[in-house]
C-alpha positions in Angstrom: 134.9 107.7 11.7 136.1 104.6 9.8 138.9 102.5 11.3 141.6 103.5 8.8 141.0 107.2 9.5 141.1 106.6 13.2 144.4 104.7 12.9 146.0 107.5 10.9 144.6 110.5 13.0 144.8 109.3 16.6 147.4 111.1 18.6 148.7 111.0 22.2 147.1 114.0 24.0 149.0 115.8 26.7 146.8 118.9 27.2 143.2 118.5 28.4 140.1 120.7 29.0 138.7 120.6 32.6 135.4 119.0 31.4 134.9 115.7 33.1 134.2 112.6 30.9 130.7 111.3 31.8 130.4 107.8 33.3 128.4 106.5 30.3 131.3 107.4 27.9 133.8 105.7 30.2 131.5 102.6 30.2 131.5 102.7 26.4 135.3 102.8 26.4 135.5 99.9 28.8 133.1 97.9 26.6 135.2 98.6 23.5 138.3 97.5 25.4 136.7 94.2 26.2 135.9 93.6 22.5 139.7 93.0 22.0 140.9 89.6 21.1 142.5 87.6 23.9 144.4 84.3 24.1 141.9 81.4 24.2 139.2 84.1 24.9 140.8 84.4 28.4 139.9 88.1 28.8 142.6 88.4 31.4 142.1 92.1 32.0 140.7 94.1 34.8 140.0 97.8 34.9 140.5 100.5 37.5 138.9 103.9 36.9 140.0 107.0 38.8 138.2 110.3 38.2 139.4 112.4 41.1 141.8 115.2 40.0 143.3 115.7 43.5 143.9 112.0 43.9 145.5 111.9 40.4 147.8 114.8 41.4 148.8 112.9 44.6 149.5 109.8 42.5 151.5 111.8 40.0 153.7 113.2 42.8 154.2 109.7 44.3 155.0 108.2 40.9 157.5 110.9 40.1 159.3 110.4 43.4 159.4 106.6 42.9 160.6 106.8 39.3 163.3 109.3 40.3 164.5 107.0 43.1 164.6 104.0 40.7 166.5 105.8 37.9 168.7 108.4 39.6 172.0 106.5 38.8 171.0 105.5 35.3 171.6 107.2 31.9 169.0 109.8 31.1 169.0 110.3 27.3 165.5 111.8 27.2 166.1 114.3 30.1 163.4 112.6 32.2 165.1 113.4 35.5 164.8 117.1 34.9 161.2 116.9 33.8 160.1 114.6 36.7 162.0 116.8 39.2 159.7 119.7 38.3 157.1 119.9 41.2 154.5 121.4 38.8 154.8 118.6 36.2 151.8 116.3 36.4 152.5 112.9 34.7 148.8 112.6 34.1 148.8 116.0 32.3 145.9 117.2 34.5 143.5 114.8 32.7 140.4 114.1 34.8 140.3 110.4 34.2 142.8 107.6 34.5 141.9 104.1 33.3 144.4 101.4 34.4 144.2 98.1 32.7 145.6 95.4 35.0 146.5 91.9 33.7 146.2 88.6 35.5 149.2 86.3 36.1 148.4 84.4 33.0 151.3 84.2 30.4 149.3 86.0 27.7 147.8 88.7 29.9 150.3 91.4 28.9 149.4 91.1 25.2 145.7 90.8 25.9 145.8 94.0 27.9 147.7 95.9 25.2 145.1 94.8 22.7 142.3 96.1 25.0 144.2 99.4 25.5 144.5 99.9 21.7 140.7 99.3 21.4 140.0 101.8 24.1 142.3 104.4 22.6 140.8 104.1 19.2 137.3 104.1 20.6 138.1 107.3 22.6 139.4 108.9 19.4 136.2 108.2 17.5 134.3 109.8 20.5 136.4 112.9 20.2 138.2 112.1 23.4 142.0 112.1 23.8 144.2 109.5 25.5 147.8 109.0 26.4 149.6 105.9 27.8 151.4 107.0 31.0 154.4 104.7 31.4 155.9 106.8 34.2 153.1 105.6 36.5 153.6 101.8 36.2 156.1 101.4 39.0 153.7 103.1 41.5 150.6 101.3 40.2 152.4 97.9 40.7 153.5 98.6 44.3 152.0 96.3 46.9 150.9 99.2 49.1 149.3 101.1 46.2 147.3 98.0 45.3 146.3 97.4 48.9 145.2 101.0 49.2 142.8 100.6 46.4 141.8 96.9 47.0 143.5 95.7 43.8 144.5 92.0 44.1 148.3 91.6 44.5 148.6 89.0 41.7 147.5 91.6 39.1 150.0 93.6 37.1 149.6 97.2 35.8 149.9 97.0 32.0 148.2 100.0 30.5 147.7 103.3 32.4 145.6 105.5 30.1 144.6 109.0 30.7 141.3 110.1 29.0 139.7 113.5 28.5 138.6 116.2 26.1 141.6 117.4 24.2 142.6 121.1 24.6 145.3 120.7 22.0 145.7 118.1 19.3 149.2 117.8 17.9 149.4 118.0 14.1 151.3 115.8 11.8 153.9 113.3 12.9 155.9 110.7 11.0 156.4 107.0 11.3 159.2 105.0 9.8 158.1 102.5 7.1 157.7 98.9 8.2 161.1 97.2 8.6 160.4 93.8 7.0 163.3 91.5 8.0 162.1 88.4 6.1 159.3 87.9 3.7 159.2 84.4 2.2 
């Protein structure tokens, strides 16, 4: 698949088959991620791979509880509180793999990690895998006790939590607004 086709056909996948993604495919995705540009070639990213469905369900429950506690008194225009209050809702959509891209405390790490995430998502799409960025999980993934539990250095920050798996459903068309060019001189 050429790059332009991948850019125009990649979708966020929220329904996965139960088939596990083999280790060699995950390694290819990680290698693709590390091909991303980074400021001064700093490569300020680190990766955590979790392929344990029961553990991911536990993390989903913990992340939902934390997110609800942090947002209970805030406006809820997207109806997240109702969705996250459902005990059957899994923020990882029952995917079998979670890849978390952590960034260092370097100023440019966030951008570097986002570039690595985009490479990973496009590479997954070309390998007929689906991905979805799970923002609901960031608060949990950044907690000191969570990092200690997994042995993640405290100075790292969770940037891009990406689920990966074989799509069971691929959404059809979607639209994007045209580029809003503010200034072109």
